[in-house]
Steps between C-alpha positions, in 0.01 A plus 500: 500500500418222242774268612575618849869553424739627231872491458637824368793741575531625858438851385173419314389289804553799724303724263223243482453445870322827585274473205382150591469591875260800417295286256439238769418763762235660260366146416438435874218758508317314217311792373397569148730808502804290610415236228496778241837637626642145490363464141715780391827320589397133464496382140264188523168484660589152643800654678278767653251240605783304671617809671167572648370144572825321607769732591325778672304278746834306573646830630181642667650526845841594390586868498781491234815300400328284253798424287870392564807538291747220500845533323574225263853592390644629178366459148736295284501721180570848662552445860189699612381436856178291477228470751170316549211716621209289638188525702547378850297222643181582676619335834798736534 
């Protein structure tokens, strides 16, 4: 959420996707309760503010599918499948 994208293993990206999707859906309501729920999972207040002030309004009319996973190949050291999980653009 801080950077908008992260490169990690494909398995971790698939685990992260539902977590981020639910967090953004909760943030779209903008209530104090949803802010407190997000605060449980987001480490920094600045990140929570970005979630509620920038990201949630960007996806206000979208029902879901806020992230995408792009496969980026294999990691050199151990051959693990790598993927980039990122927030989609608002126009999409």
